[in-house]
N, C-alpha and C positions, 0 to 999 in steps of 0.2 A: 415746361413743367411736365407736358406730356412725353418730351422727349426723355426726360429723366426717368419718370416711371417706367418707360420702355426698356430704356439701358438698364434699371435695376431688375425688371423681370428677366431680361435675357442673363444678366449676371447670375440671378438664382437658379435660373434653369441649367447653365452651364455647371455652376456648381454643384447641383444634384446630379447631373450626368456623369461629372468627373467623379463623384463619390460613389456613383452606381458602377462606373468602369472599375474601379479600385476593387469594389467589392466583387465584381465579376471576376477580376484577376485573382484575387485571393481564392475564390471557389476553383477556378481552373488551376491552382497550384496543389490543391489539397489531394492527400494520399492517407488512406486510412484503412483499417481491417486487417484481418478478416472478423467480421461479427457473424456468428452461426447461429440461426434460430431454429427451434426444434418443433417441428410441425408432426402431424400424425404419425406418418409413414415416411418419411424424408426429413433431411435438413436443408436448410436454405442458408448459403453463404454468401454475405453480401460485402463488397469492397469499394472504397471510393477511389478510384484511379485519375490522376489529374482531372479531379473535379466532377468526374462522371461515375454514376453508380453503377456497378457491374453485379449481377445476380447469376448466380447458379445452384441448381438442385444438386444435393448429394444423396448416397444411400444413407439410410439411418445410423448404420454402424461406422461412418467415416470418422466420427468422433465420438469419444466416450461421452455419454450423457447421464450417467449416473455416479454420484460421489459420495462416499461415505463420510460421516463426519470425522476430523481428525481426532487423533489420539491426544490427550491432554498432557501425559507424564512419562518420561523417558529415563531409562537409568543405565548406566555404565557407558556412556558414550565418551570415547577417548579424545576426540577433538570437535570443537564447536567454533564457527565464525558467525559473528553476527554485524549487521549494518541495518540501518533503517532509513527513512524519508527520502527514498529514491525521487520521488516526484516527478516521475515522467524523463529524468536524466537517464536515458538508457545507455548512451555512449560511454559516459563517465563509470557508471555502474559496472558495465563490462570491463573496463579497464583495469577497475579495482580489482576485481574479480580474477582478472587473467594474471595480473601482477603478483597476486597472493596466492597463486595457483589451484583456486578453485575450478576454474574452467581453463581450457585451452584455447589454442588462436581460433578454433572454430567453433567456440563458445559450448564447446561439451565438458559434461562433469569430469572432474580428474581428482576429486576429494575424497574417492575411496568410501570408507564407511563413516565419513565425518558429516557433520550436521551443520547445515547453513540455515541460520534463522534471520528472515528479513521482517524487522520489528515495527511494521505498518508504514503506510502512507507511500505506496507507489503512484496512486492516483493524484491528480490535480497538478496545477502549476507548469509542467513541462510539457515538451511537445511529442515525447515519445512514450505514452502511457501504454497503449496497445502494444507495441513492440515489447514493453517488460513484462506485461502480463502473459503474453505467449510464450517468452523467453523462460519465465519461471514455471509455466506450465511444463513446457518440454524438459526442464533442467528437473523437476520432481520426479519424472517417469526415469531419467536417466541416472539419478542418483538411488531410486529405488531398487534398480537393477544392479548396482554395485553395493548394496547393503548400508547406504547412505540414506541422507534425508533431507529435504528442504521443508522448512515451516514458512509458509507466508502467513503472518497475523494481521489482523485486519485492524487499521488504525483509525482515527476520526475521520482521516479525508475518506477511506473506504464507506464508512458508513453515512458519511455527506452524501455522497454519488448515489449511493443504493437509496437514500431516502430523497433523492431529486433536490439536493441543495447544491447548486451547480456553481455558487459564488465564485469557485477558483480555478474552474477548467479553462485550459488552454484556449486561445481564440482558433487554433486549428480544430478542436472537437465542437465549437460553435458552429463553423462552416460545414464541418462533416455531418454533423446532425441535421442542419437544413437538407442536404443533398439526401440523407437517409430518409427525410421526413419523419423522424423520431426524436423525441427527447433523449438525451443522452444517458438518462437513468434507464430507459428502456432498452437501451443496447446490453444492459447487465441484468435484465430481470429474470425470473425465474424459468423463462422458456428459452433462454439462450444458453449456450455450452459455457460460456464465462461466467455468466449469472449462476448457475448451478454449481459449477466449481466454486466461487467466491463463497457461497453459501454453506459450504462444508468446512470453511476454515475456523481456526481459533481465534479468541481474542487474547488469550495468554497460554503459555506452554512452560512447563518445568522440565528441565533437563538436568539430570544429577541434582546438585543443590541450588541451580540457578532458576529463578523465574522470568520468563520474558514477557513483557507487556508494554504497549506502544506509551502510554502515557506514565502509569504507575499505580501502586495500590496505596491508597491515602488511609489513615487512621480512620477516617469518617464512613469509609466503604467497609472497614473492618468492624464497625459497630453491630453488623450481623453477622452471623456465622459464615465463614468463608470455605468455599467448595470449589475449586478450580474446574471440576467436570460441568458442576451446575452453572457456573459463571460462563462458560463456554456455550452452554446449551441455551441458556437465556439471551445471550448475545446473538447466537445464530437465528434463533426463532423471533428476535425483534426487527430482523431486516425487513420482515414483510407485514410488522405492525404499523398501524398507522400512528403517527407521531402525535396527533391530537389525543387520540385513544391513549397513548403512554403517558403523555402529561397529566392526563386525569389521574393517575395513580403515583405512589412512590418510587416506582420502577424507574421513572426518566431520571429524576434527580440523582438517585443511587448510581445507574448504569451509564447515564449520558451527560450528568453533569460536571461542573468543574472539578469534583473530588472524584469523579468515575474513572475508570481504567484507561479509558481512551482519550481524555483530557487532562487528568491531573499533572500540575506542574510543580507541586509543592517540594520536592526534593531539592529544588533549585532555588525556589523563592519564598518559602514559608520560614525558613530559619529553624528547621525541625532540630532539636537535640539528637545527640547519638542515642540516647535510651528510646526516643520515640522510634528510630530505625530499628533497633534491637527488637523492640516490641513487635514492629510490623513482621520481621522476619520469623519470629516465634511463632506467630499466629498463622503464616503461611507455610510455616515448616520448609524454610529455606535459609540459605545464609548470602544470597545474592539477589538482587533484582536488576534486569539489564532493560533499560528505557530508551526510547526514542523521543520524538514530540520536540524536545527542547533543543534548539540548535546551539552546536560549540564548532569551533575552530578544528577540533580534532575528538577522538575518542577519549573520554575523561572518566576519572574513578572519582567519588566521593565516599566520606564516611568509611575511611580506609578499606576500600574496595567492596563495601555491602553494597553500593549502588555504582552500576556501570552505565555511562551515557554514551550512546552510539549513534547520535543523530550528528555526524559530522560535516553537516551543510552540503551534503551531495547536490540539494536542491538549487544551488547556484550555479551547477554545473562546470564549476573549476577544480575543485578538489574534494576529497573523501577518504573516509579510511574506513578499516573493519576492525572488530574486536577479536583478539584470539583467546581462546580459552583451551588450554592443554594441561590436563591433570589438576593441580592446584595453581597453575600458573596463569595470568591474565595479562596479555601484551596488546599494543596497538599495531595493526597492520597498516602502513602507510600506502599511499597511492601508488608508489613505486615498488612496494612489496617488501621494506624493511620490516622488521618487527623490533618493536621497542617496548621493553617490559613497564609496566604501570606499577 
């Protein structure tokens, strides 16, 4: 009996050590960053390199640390390309953008005065969220220099991470957070470069007669007066509001609930009549709404192109598309760069 107990103890101990060893191996493989923290007179850049934390001090002007709130309405844009729900699949997103001639082989902007809209959800699920964020950060500056524009709209997963809801982060970021000794959400708080940058972003944008928003604009959301500028300001300000405090008011249900702009799925599942869609468009003074959030096999049009769906399942890491908008023409841009009219 004693021998059995000893053997059982040894087995359990070996199992624990094996699990611990695997965990250590995982940590030694982690590479992540940079995360840039803003201190009084300097910046501190932190990277995880092969599981080891590397820290260095930078001059306060090494990175931009002030970001103005994004403009909500744009007119007379000749070319627009949109995609959504990248979810950390950096390599696939880059391949799609290369083949559709938005960026070159060196990942530089070649879309001239065009506008690229990322309709939410860079965060969560996949293993290259940080790479994607810094890529978009860089691309914004390049687009601006050429008279173009990159719009990164905040989706439900951006708001989840910023509010410390970490259910969907990739295991890599769980491990990186341990090494950094910080909650993952703290890597994007108001004292970081990426955190300040994210707090300048819109939830929705109107370009020409198209409104872009991650989930959608529901009839219930429009029971109150709609103002795109006010909506964006309220959503930006909500990033640093306590969720319990928000839930104590009607604000949370309207803006964060199932009928709010970052969670709504009704265009796909509620069986809305065409008249309801026409009424929504009339109330927001637009002819089209472009949404992500609901995964499709390809870019899809609904209600005679009144609704365009651009979540083409990039999150799975295998295939994805962009939506092309040229004048009055709407087309799918396939993974290999073919344009197919909708």
